[in-house]
C-alpha positions, -999 to +999 in steps of 0.1 A: -434-030+690-462-030+706-454-044+745-485-035+758-516-029+757-559-030+771-582-056+773-615-035+773-646-061+785-688-041+785-718-056+787-748-035+767-779-025+787-809-045+771-819-034+742-787-013+737-767-039+713-777-019+687-764+018+701-726-001+716-720-013+684-722+023+667-703+038+693-674+010+690-677+009+659-679+052+656-645+048+679-625+041+643-618+076+639-608+084+671-580+054+675-570+064+638-559+106+648-542+083+685-504+076+676-496+061+710-518+038+700-508+012+673-534-014+673-566-014+679-595-029+678-639-036+687-644-069+701-683-089+698-675-120+724-718-126+722-747-115+732-748-086+740-711-092+755-682-068+736-645-053+745-621-034+731-578-046+725-557-019+722-512-024+712-492+003+730-443+001+721-449+018+761-469+032+794-467+067+776-494+048+749-509+035+766-517+067+786-522+087+770-548+064+750-570+062+786-569+098+790-577+109+753-610+111+735-614+078+735-620+073+766-635+105+771-664+091+750-668+060+772-670+075+801-699+098+787-719+068+771-707+042+799-744+048+813-762+055+790-752+024+767-733-006+792-754-019+821-720-024+842-687+001+842-658-012+818-636-036+834-605-023+816-574-043+828-538-042+816-521-066+801-486-075+785-479-081+750-455-117+752-465-127+712-477-117+686-477-125+645-468-105+619-496-088+597-504-114+566-508-103+535 
């Protein structure tokens, strides 16, 4: 069950929006390989503004994600793609709905 999550806010450097979007889309395959990551979303919040939202059952899953391949890739490319350091907020899931068919 989803109990906790992460909300990461990112602002692309001017002229790097397409590269930032491509980077975020490429991270999907990495998220699929993380056993502790229950759901992972790369989102566009507005012009040049992006986010990542993911959920976990427990702190071990969240910690594994924060030290995993996506975090390493983001750290390696953050200065190139983003105007400010990623803003990472740890969140608690209060309620959710199941996926509908």
